N, C-alpha and C positions, 0 to 999 in steps of 0.2 A: 601084499601091497602096504606101503607105509602111510602113516598119517601125514596129511597136508598141514603145513605150519599155518597158524592164524595170520601171521604177517604176510604170507604169500596170498592168502584169500583177500586181505585188505588191499593189496597192490592190484590184484586183478579187478576188484570192484572199482577202484579209482580209475583204472585205465578204461573200463567200460563206461563209467560216468562221463569221463572227458570226451570219449568218442561220441557218445550220444549227444552231449552238449554241442560239440562241434558240428555234428550233422544238423541239429536243430537250427543253429545259427546260420549255417550255409543255406539250409532250406528256406529260411525266412528271407535271407538276402536275395536269393534267387526269385522268390515270390514278389519281393519289393521291387526288384528291377522290372519284373514283368508288368506289375501294376503301373510303375512310372512310365514304362514304354507305351502302355496302352492308353494313358491319359496325358497327352502332351500339354505343356503349359506354354501359352502364346503371349509374347510380350506386346503390350499395347500402351497407348497414351490416352488419357481421359480428360473430360471437361465436365462442367456443371450446368444443369438446366437453370437458367436465370430469368428473372422478370425485369423488363426494361421498357422505356418509352421509345418506340421506333418511328422515325419519320417516314412518310410515304412519299416517294419521289416518282416523277416521270422524267425520262432522259430525252435529251435532244442534242443536236449538233449545230454548231453555228460559227460565226466569225465575229471578231471584235471590230467595231466601227468607231471612228473618232467622233467625239461629241460635236465638234465643228471642224471644218476643213476649208481653208481659204487660200485660193491661188492669188498671189500678189502680182498685179500687172501695172504697167505705167499708164497714166491718163493724159500725159503730155509727151511731146517729142523732145529729146535732148540727150545730152551726154551725162553719164553717171560720174559724179565727181567725189562721192563719198559713200562708203558702205559702213554702217554702224553696228553690225552684229557678226557673230560667228555662226557657222553651220552647226545645227544641233543645239542652239542656245535657247533657253527659256526666255520669253519676252512677255511683257505686259501690254495691255491695250494702250496705245499712244506712244509706245517706244519707237524711236527713229530706226528706220531700216536702210533706206537709200536716199541720197540727195542727188537730184538732177540739177545741172547747172541753172541757177535761178536768174542769172543776169539778163537773158533775153526777156523773161517775164517781168522782171523789175523795170526794165526799160519801157516795155509796153504799158505798164501801169502808170509810170510817170508821164508818158506821152498822153494817155487818156485823161489824167488829172489836169495836165496843162491845157488840153483842148476844152475841158469843162470850164476852167478858170477864164479862158478867152471868151467863150460863149456867154458866160455869166456877166462879164464886163460889157459885152456888146448888148446884152439884154437890158442892162441898167440904162445905157444911153438910149436905146430904142424906146423904152418906157417913158423916159423924160421927153423925147420928141413927140411921142403920141399924146402926152399930157398937154404940151404946148399947142400942138395942132388942134386939139379939141377946144382950147380956149380961143383960138383965132378963127375958127370956122364961122362964127357969127358975125365977125367984123369984115369978112370978105377977103381976108389975107390968105386963107387956106380953104381949099375946096373939100367937099365930102370925099372925093376920090383920094386925095392925099391922106386924109385920116384913115380911110380903109386900107390903103397900101401900108401905112405905118403899123396898123393893127396886125396885118398879115406878117410883117417883119418881126414883130414881137412874138407872135405865135410860132413862127419858124425857129426863132432862137430858143424858145422854150422846148421845142422838139429836139433841137440839137443838144441842148443840155441833158435831156433825158437819154439820148443816144450816148452821150459822153459818159453818163453814169453807168449805163449798161456795159460800155467798154471797160470802165474801171472795175466793175464787179467781175467781169470775165478775166481781166488781167490778175486781179487779186486771187480768184479761184485757181487759175493756172499756176500762180506763184505758190499757192498752198499745195497743189498737186505735185509740184516739183520736190516737195519734202514728203517722202513716202514713209508712213508710220504704220505700226501694227494695228489692225482693226480689232483684234481679239487677243485674249491671253492664250498662250500656247507655246509650242516648240517649233523652231524653224527647221526646215529640211535642207536639202542640198541647194546651194546657191547656183543658179543657172546662168547668171550674167555677171561678168567681172567688172571691176573698176575700169573706167575709161571707155566702155562701150557706148555706142549710140543706140538708144532705144526709141521705138516709135509705137504709137497707139495701135497702128494697124498690124503689128507683128503678133504672131500667135504664141511666142515663147513667154512663159511665166518667168518672173524674176526669182521667186522663191515661194514655197508653200508653207503655211503655218497650220499646225494641227493641234487642236485642243484635246488633251487626253485625261484631264481631271475636271469633271467626271468623264466617263466613257460609256459607250453602249456595247451590248452584245446582242446581235441578231441571231436567233436560233429557231428551229422548227421542232414541233412535237407531233405525235400521231393525233389524227383528228378525233379519235375516240375519247381523248381527254378534254375536249373542248368544253363540254357542259360543266364538268367539275372545275375547270380553270376559271371560267367566267363567273360561276357561282361563288367560288372562294375569293376571287379578286374583288368582288363587290363588297365583301366584308372587310378585307384588309389587303394591302399590297403583298403579293406572294414573294417568298424568298427564292433566289436563284443562286446556286453555287457554280462557279466556273472552274472547270478542271482542265489541266493540260491535255495534250493530245494522247498521252498514255492513260488517261482517265483514272489516274491514281493521285496526282499532285493537285491539291486544292490551291487555286490562285487567288480568288476573291469571292466575296458574297455581295449580292445586290438585290434589287427589287424590280419586279415586272412593271414597266412603265407603259407598255403598249401591247394590246391584243389586236392582231390584224382584223380587218373587217370582212375577210373572206378566207375560205379554205382552198388551198391549191388542189384543183380536181385531178391534176396529172400525177401528183405524189401522195395525195390524201393526207397532207400535213397542214398544220396551223402555224403561222409565223408569229413569233413573239419578240419583243424587245425589252431588255432589262438594262437598268442604269446602275453603274458601279462608281463609287467614289474614286477608286483607283489611286489612293494616296501614296501607295508604295510602288506604283507604276508597274505592276506585274502583268497587267493586260496591255497589249500593244496593237495599234490599228492593223488590221489585216490578219491577225493571229487566228489560227484554228483552235477552237475550244470545244469541250464537251460540257453541256449545261445540265444541271440537275435542278428541276423545278419541284420545290416541296409543296405538295398538295395539302397534307395534314400530318398529324402525329397520332400514331396508334398507341394508346395508353396501356400500360401494364401488359405488354405482349410477352408471351413465353418464348424465349430465344435459346438457341444452342449454336455452337460454332458450325459454320456452314459445312466444314469438312466432315462433320459427324453424320451428315445425312446421306444415306445411300438410296439408290433407286433400283427397284427390281421390276419384275413382270407385273406385279400387282400394285405397284405404287412405291411411295417412299417408306423407308424404315430406318431404324437405328438400333444399336446394341446397347442395352442398359446393364450396368454392372450391379450384380447382386452382392449381398454381404459375404457370401462364401467364395468370392472371386470367380464366380461363373457369370456368363452373360445370357441375357434374354433378348431375343430378337423381337422388337416391338414395331408394329405398323403405326405410322404417324401421318398426320395431315399437315402439309407445309403450304402456307399462304403466300410466301414470298421470301426474298433474301435481300440483305442490304448490309454493306460494310462488313463482309465476311461473317454475318450472322444470319441464321435462318429463323423465321417466325413460324412456330408450331402451334396449330390450333387444337389438335387432338393427339393423344397418345403418350404424352410425357407430363410429369409432375415437376413443379419447381423444387430444386434441390437434389434431384436424382443425378447420378453419375452416369455419363454416357461415354462410349468409346469414340475417340477422335482420330486415332491412327492405329493401323494394324487390323482394321475390321474386315479387310478382304480375305483374311485367313480364318475368320471366325464362323462358327455355326451355333445354333441355339444350344445352350448348355455348356459351351466350351470353357475350359479353365484358362485363366489369364494371369499375367504378371504385369503390374502397372509400372511403366517406366516414365522417366521425365520426358515431356514433349520436346520434339525437335523444333528448331527455329523454322518458322514458316516464311516462305517468300510472299511478297505482296501479291494479292490477287485483285482482279478487276471486279468490283462489286456491282452486280446487276441491280436494276431498279426493283423496288418492292411493288408487287402487283396487288390488286384489290381495290375496293371502292373507297373513296375518300369522302369524308363527311363535309 
């Protein structure tokens, strides 16, 4: 048997080393795949536990009511000869609206004035005769009866003059009524009578309606359980009310409570309130349905998290807290209420902790996570904060 060359031994050793190294690498890769497959990484979005001042609201539903609403009617009979406004126009108190033919009322006024002048002239003559009769009664040229009759004539003429003045006042008033003007500031509605029509006092038809919408009212109801807190807080300062559109998302205006009704409706168990809004931008309109949020108080330095981070299980509310090693811990929490897509947490979380806001349905205690950018959230309807108000 011949000797093996050293070079051959070296080659064999190198081949064995390469084979052993390849086996080691493949073995580790296989183990790594097994470990990765056994510990899946779950993508999530996160939020921060923050401290904020949270308003405490009670919700109600109601309708917008005009501050004033006046139906314009005629107070005299006649034909409309002029219309001085456009439908939907803003008018001020005293602005002309309709003109009813004034000529009949002017004629009656002049007739009454003439009658008064006639009776005043007759009264002057009757007084002079009465004075002469009084001087002649002692000389026998006039009797006491003549004097008394003349006195009666004077008194009758005085009565006629008073009646003439009443006729003048009535004619002047009717002449004024023929010029119909706006009794309040407001906006005109639909014109219900056109130019040239004959209108009468006895007819039921309105000429037009004027509605004052600056300021404006909102009548709404709240549950009777809030009555005591509302009355107590209203005594300190007028409570704020925010009116929202029917979708309960779009804020329209903010006003103050101006009336707390004097009774609770026993059929619905609700208390009726009225709030006054300046309505400078006219976002509130009479007859409009609105959702009202009545602010009872402000909860100072409340611990808050995004509402979508809160989960509810068989034992109550919980949330997943992100740990430094990118694992999560399921934490039981106490939630006292929600408002504007935020949940108020009384127990279970510390300010500054990171919590999972999306993807938590796939999580379990100790799960590994990957934090992704949050997805855009659609608007949600914020329910009222519950709890006692101070």
